[in-house]
C-alpha positions in Angstrom: -29.4 30.4 -19.3 -30.2 27.5 -21.6 -26.6 26.4 -21.4 -26.6 26.5 -17.7 -29.9 24.6 -17.6 -28.4 22.0 -20.0 -25.4 21.8 -17.6 -27.7 21.3 -14.5 -29.6 18.5 -16.4 -26.4 16.8 -17.1 -25.2 17.1 -13.5 -28.6 15.7 -12.3 -28.3 12.8 -14.6 -24.8 11.9 -13.4 -26.0 12.1 -9.8 -28.9 9.8 -10.5 -26.6 7.3 -12.3 -24.2 7.4 -9.4 -26.9 6.9 -6.7 -26.3 3.5 -5.0 -23.8 2.4 -7.5 -20.5 3.0 -5.6 -19.5 2.5 -2.0 -19.5 5.8 -0.1 -15.9 6.9 0.7 -16.7 7.9 4.2 -18.2 4.6 5.1 -15.1 2.8 3.6 -12.7 5.0 5.6 -14.7 4.4 8.9 -14.6 0.7 8.2 -10.8 0.7 7.7 -10.3 2.6 11.0 -12.8 0.7 13.1 -11.3 -2.7 11.8 -7.8 -1.5 12.7 -8.9 -0.5 16.2 -10.4 -4.1 16.6 -7.2 -5.7 15.5 -4.9 -3.4 17.5 -6.0 -1.7 20.7 -3.3 0.9 20.0 -5.8 2.7 17.8 -8.8 2.6 20.3 -9.6 5.6 22.3 -10.2 3.4 25.2 -10.4 -0.2 26.2 -13.4 -1.2 24.2 -13.6 -4.9 24.8 -13.7 -6.6 28.2 -15.1 -9.9 27.1 -14.9 -12.3 24.2 -18.7 -11.8 23.6 -18.0 -8.1 23.1 -15.3 -8.8 20.6 -17.5 -11.3 18.7 -20.2 -8.6 18.8 -18.0 -6.1 17.1 -16.9 -8.5 14.5 -20.7 -9.1 13.7 -21.2 -5.3 13.5 -18.3 -4.9 11.1 -19.4 -7.9 9.0 -22.9 -6.3 8.6 -21.4 -2.9 7.8 -19.0 -4.4 5.2 -22.0 -6.2 3.5 -23.8 -2.9 3.3 -20.9 -1.1 1.9 -20.4 -3.7 -0.8 -24.0 -4.0 -1.8 -23.9 -1.4 -4.5 -21.2 -3.4 -6.2 -23.1 -6.7 -6.3 -23.9 -6.6 -10.1 -20.2 -6.4 -10.8 -19.0 -9.2 -8.5 -19.1 -13.0 -8.9 -20.1 -13.2 -5.3 -22.8 -11.6 -3.1 -21.9 -8.8 -0.7 -22.5 -11.1 2.1 -20.4 -13.7 0.6 -17.5 -11.5 0.1 -17.8 -10.2 3.7 -17.8 -13.8 5.0 -14.8 -14.6 2.9 -13.0 -11.5 4.2 -13.6 -12.4 7.8 -12.5 -15.9 7.3 -9.1 -14.7 5.9 -8.7 -12.0 8.7 -6.8 -14.2 11.2 -4.1 -14.9 8.5 -3.9 -11.2 7.7 -3.5 -10.5 11.5 -0.7 -13.0 11.7 1.1 -11.4 8.7 0.7 -7.9 10.2 2.4 -9.0 13.4 5.2 -10.3 11.3 5.4 -7.0 9.4 5.5 -5.1 12.7 8.2 -7.3 14.1 10.4 -6.9 10.9 10.0 -3.1 11.2 11.0 -3.2 14.9 14.0 -5.5 14.4 15.2 -3.5 11.4 15.0 0.0 12.7 17.3 1.0 15.5 15.2 3.9 16.4 12.1 1.7 17.1 11.9 1.2 20.9 9.0 -1.2 21.1 6.6 -3.1 18.9 3.8 -0.9 20.3 5.6 2.2 18.9 5.9 0.6 15.5 2.2 -0.4 15.4 0.8 2.9 16.7 3.2 5.5 15.1 4.8 4.1 12.0 3.2 5.2 8.8 4.7 2.3 6.9 2.9 -0.2 9.2 -0.4 1.6 8.5 0.2 1.5 4.8 0.9 -2.3 4.9 -2.2 -2.9 7.0 -4.4 -1.2 4.4 -2.7 -3.1 1.6 -3.1 -6.4 3.2 -6.9 -6.0 3.8 -7.4 -4.5 0.4 -5.5 -7.4 -1.3 -8.2 -9.8 0.0 -10.8 -7.9 -1.8 -8.7 -7.6 -5.0 -8.2 -11.3 -5.2 -11.9 -11.9 -4.7 -12.6 -9.7 -7.7 -14.2 -6.7 -5.9 -14.0 -3.6 -8.0 -13.2 -0.1 -6.7 -13.4 -0.9 -3.0 -9.8 -2.2 -2.7 -8.5 1.0 -4.3 -10.6 3.2 -2.0 -8.8 1.5 0.9 -5.3 1.8 -0.4 -5.9 5.4 -1.6 -7.1 6.2 1.9 -3.8 5.0 3.3 -1.9 6.8 0.5 -3.5 10.1 1.6 -2.5 9.4 5.2 1.0 8.0 4.7 2.4 9.1 1.4 2.7 5.3 0.5 1.0 4.1 -2.7 0.7 0.4 -2.8 -1.7 -1.1 -5.4 -4.0 -3.7 -3.9 -3.0 -6.1 -6.7 0.6 -6.3 -5.7 1.9 -9.6 -4.2 3.8 -9.1 -1.0 5.3 -11.8 1.2 5.6 -11.8 5.0 7.8 -9.6 7.2 7.7 -6.7 4.9 9.5 -3.5 6.1 8.8 -0.1 4.9 11.1 2.5 6.5 10.3 6.3 6.7 7.4 5.5 4.2 6.9 8.8 2.3 7.0 8.6 -1.5 6.9 4.9 -2.1 5.1 3.6 -5.1 4.4 -0.2 -5.7 2.6 -1.0 -8.9 -0.2 -3.6 -9.5 1.8 -6.4 -10.8 4.8 -6.1 -8.5 5.8 -9.3 -6.8 7.7 -8.9 -3.5 9.1 -11.9 -1.5 9.6 -12.4 2.2 11.8 -10.2 4.5 12.2 -7.3 2.0 13.1 -3.9 3.2 12.2 -0.7 1.3 13.2 2.9 2.1 11.5 6.2 1.3 11.0 7.4 -2.3 11.4 3.8 -3.9 9.4 3.2 -7.1 8.5 -0.3 -8.3 6.9 0.7 -11.5 6.3 -0.1 -15.2 8.4 0.8 -18.3 5.3 1.7 -20.2 1.8 3.0 -19.3 0.1 1.7 -22.5 -3.5 0.7 -21.8 -3.0 -2.4 -23.9 -0.6 -3.8 -21.3 -3.1 -3.7 -18.6 -3.4 -7.5 -18.4 0.3 -8.1 -18.5 2.9 -8.1 -15.8 4.3 -4.6 -16.0 6.1 -4.3 -12.7 9.3 -5.9 -11.2 9.8 -8.9 -9.0 11.7 -8.5 -5.8 12.9 -11.8 -4.4 13.4 -12.6 -0.7 15.7 -10.8 1.7 16.3 -7.8 -0.7 17.0 -4.2 0.7 16.2 -1.3 -1.6 17.5 2.1 -0.4 16.0 5.5 -0.8 14.9 6.9 -4.1 15.7 3.8 -6.1 13.6 3.2 -9.2 13.1 -0.3 -10.5 11.0 -0.7 -13.7 9.6 -3.5 -15.9 7.7 -6.6 -15.7 10.8 -8.7 -16.8 13.0 -7.2 -14.2 13.9 -9.5 -11.4 16.0 -8.6 -8.4 17.6 -11.7 -7.1 17.4 -12.8 -3.5 19.7 -11.3 -0.9 20.6 -8.4 -3.1 21.1 -4.8 -2.0 20.0 -1.9 -4.3 21.6 1.4 -3.4 20.1 4.8 -3.2 19.1 6.6 -6.4 19.7 3.7 -8.6 17.7 3.4 -11.9 17.3 -0.2 -12.8 15.5 -1.8 -15.8 17.1 -5.1 -16.1 17.4 -8.2 -13.8 20.3 -8.7 -11.4 21.3 -12.1 -10.0 21.0 -13.1 -6.3 23.5 -11.8 -3.8 24.2 -8.6 -6.0 25.1 -5.1 -4.8 23.7 -2.4 -7.2 24.9 1.2 -6.9 25.6 4.2 -8.9 28.9 6.0 -8.8 29.2 9.7 -8.3 32.0 12.0 -7.3 31.8 14.6 -4.7 34.6 17.1 -4.4 35.3 19.1 -1.2 37.7 22.1 -1.5 38.4 25.2 0.5 36.5 28.1 -0.9 39.6 30.0 -1.8 41.0 27.0 -3.9 37.8 26.6 -6.1 38.6 26.4 -9.7 35.8 28.7 -10.7 32.9 30.5 -9.0 29.9 28.3 -8.3 26.5 29.9 -8.8 23.5 28.4 -7.2 20.2 29.3 -8.9 17.3 28.7 -6.5 
């Protein structure tokens, strides 16, 4: 019983310490979803806004809500919660423009996409990019925890893990989405296309490297096909290059390169096989 009492005391202490010290996840998730519905009516259950005053009113509501969400972090930020909220909404028009460029890149790059509306409302890659772009504003402003709560919410919904610290240019195209990992110090140029299962990661996970560039640089107009792994802070993929599927790359390649791995696939009639093939599943 004494051990259980000590454990209860410890848990109570942790709960008291945590009280009002972190943003509530549910409030963060609701903010992400309501902001998305404001920016893109595709995510509204009904036509919410019939006048400019109603739009301005919703922006004011979201600004106040964001201030409240950020308030527990004020001791760990250089700016006030209200100041960060003002900064965010000042930059929101630029993010909105970038998101339309992203949607257009996806539509133009995917033969299966029939309309821009389909891309915005149904493509998980677009949702992941949206979450990254808004989280990146808070990351640059030095807001702790909150940006990761945004991108991890999107990670859970889409299977795409983009660290909010990554730098990504305009017209970014994620196709099929699932399993993509983009690390904190990754730099991605304009008009880059990435397929499912791609990892842009670090060669080492040593904590002492946390302040250094650990992840690759991908220059403009690069295509990276499925399940390619590109690692290292010194690794640069030159512009207009193509990285083939399943490539493991830890060194730089010059612009206009094609990088691929060679493999041999043999097809024979069953009765001409050299030896029996056993599959262990």
